[in-house]
N, C-alpha and C positions, 0 to 999 in steps of 0.2 A: 586922303582917301575917306570919302564920305561913306563909301560902302563898307569899309573896314570898321569905321566908327559905328555905323549902323549895326553891323554884325556883332560888335562888342556889346552894344546896347541891348540887342536882342538876347545875347548870351547872358547878360546880367539880369535881364528881365526874366529869362527862362530859369535861371538859378534862383531868383527871388520867388518865382511862382512854384518852383520845384520844392523849396524848403517846407512849406506847409504840407504838401502832398507827402513828402518823405516823413514828416512828423506824424501825419495821419496814418501812413502806412506802418510806421513803427508802433503807434498805439494799437492799430488793428492786429498786428502780430502779437503784441503782448496780451490783448484781449483773447485772441484765438488760443494762445498757449495756456492762458488762465482757464478758459472754457474747457480745453482738453484735459487739463489737470483736474479741474472740478468734476468733470464727467467721469474720469478714471477713479477719483476718490469716491464719488457717488456709486459707481459700479461696484467697487470693492466693498463699500459699506453695505449696499443692497445684498451682495453675495453673502457676506458674513451674517447680516441680519436674517436673511432667509435660511441660512444654514443653522443658525442658533435657534430661531423661532419657528421654523417649519420642518426642515429636513431632520434634525436630531429628534424633536418631539415625535414626528411621525415614525421614525425608526424605533423610538422607545415604546410607542403604542403598539407597533407591529410586533416587537419582541414580547410585549406583555400578552398580546392576543395569541401568539405562538405558545406561550406558557399555558394559557387557558386551553388551547387546542390539545396540548400534551397531557391535559388532565389535572393540572394544578390549579384548583379554584381557591386556594387559601391565601396566595400572595396578592396583596393589594397593589394596584398600579400607583406609580409615583405621581405626585402632583406636578403638573407642568405649567402652572400659572394660568393667566386669564386669556392667553392668546387663542387663536382659532382651534388649534389642536388641544390645548389645555382644557377647552370647554367640552371636549369629548370625554375626558376622564370620569366625570360623575356618571355619565351614561354607561361607560365600560364597567364601573364599579357596580352600578345597579344591575346590569346584565349578569355580571359575575355572581352577585349575591342571589339573583333569581335562579341561576344555574345551580349554585351550591344548595339552595333550599330544595330544588327539585331533586337533586341527587340524594340529599339526606332523606327526603320523603320516600323516594324509591327504596333506599336502603332499609328504612324503618318498615315499609310495607313488605319488603322481601323477607325481613326477619320475622315479621308476624306470620306471613304465609308459611315460612319454614317451620315455625313453631306449631302452627295449626296443622300443617301436613304431618308433623310428627305425632300430634294428638290423634289425628284421623288414623294414621298407621297403627298407633297403639290400640285404638278402639277396634280397628279391623282385626288385629291380632287377638284381642280379647274375645271378640265375637266369634272368630274362627275357633278359638279354644273351647268356648261354650258350645258351639255347634258340634265340635268333635265329641265333647263329653256327652251331649244329649244324644248324638248318634250312637255312641257306645251304650248308653243306657237303653235306648230303643232296641238295640241289638240284643242286649241281655233280656229285655222284656219279651222280645220275639222268641228268643231261645226258651225262656220260661213258659211262654204260651204253647210252644211246640211240645214241651215236656208235659204240660198240663193236658193238652189235647191227646198226647200219647197215653198218659195215665188214665184219662177218661175212657179212651178206646179200650185199653187193657181191662179196666174195671167193668166196662160193658160186656166184654168178651167173657170175663169171669162170671158175671151175673147171668149171662145166657147159659153158660156151661152149668152153673149151679141150678138154674131152673130145669134144664134138661135132666140133670142128675136127680133133682127132687121129683121131677115128673116120672122118671123111671123107677125111682124108689117107691113112689106112691103106687105105681102099677104093680110092682113086685109085692108090695105089702098087701094089696087087695087080692091078689091071686093066691096068696099063700096063707 
């Protein structure tokens, strides 16, 4: 049977041709598995890298900014290295120092204003006391002036009466 031989030959030929394809297929499967493993490792590495160099530093900066927002300007931000977020730290420090300087200046000015307001209040009290003293002295002077005016009026009345009496006495003396 030539057909059977021919079929056997074709089967052998097919098996011989299939061997390199199977070898290539096996190599491709290994390469695909290696690529998936490498991509997974790269993904995990990128995730950890981003967590360490971006997410945590941003959280640290956010927490420090919250501290500043709560009014604590004395705590220095921690150094986060030279990564993108770490490069923000000097600017945060500079901003914090500017805010601290502004707050200290405001406190100093408020203290000066408080002290000067106290001086003004003391001056006003002293002026009020002097004014009250001068008003009392003016009142006494006015009372003395009224007394003098009353005395002058009384003396003028006495002088008129004395003139009248002297005039009557002179008339009586001339008649007599």
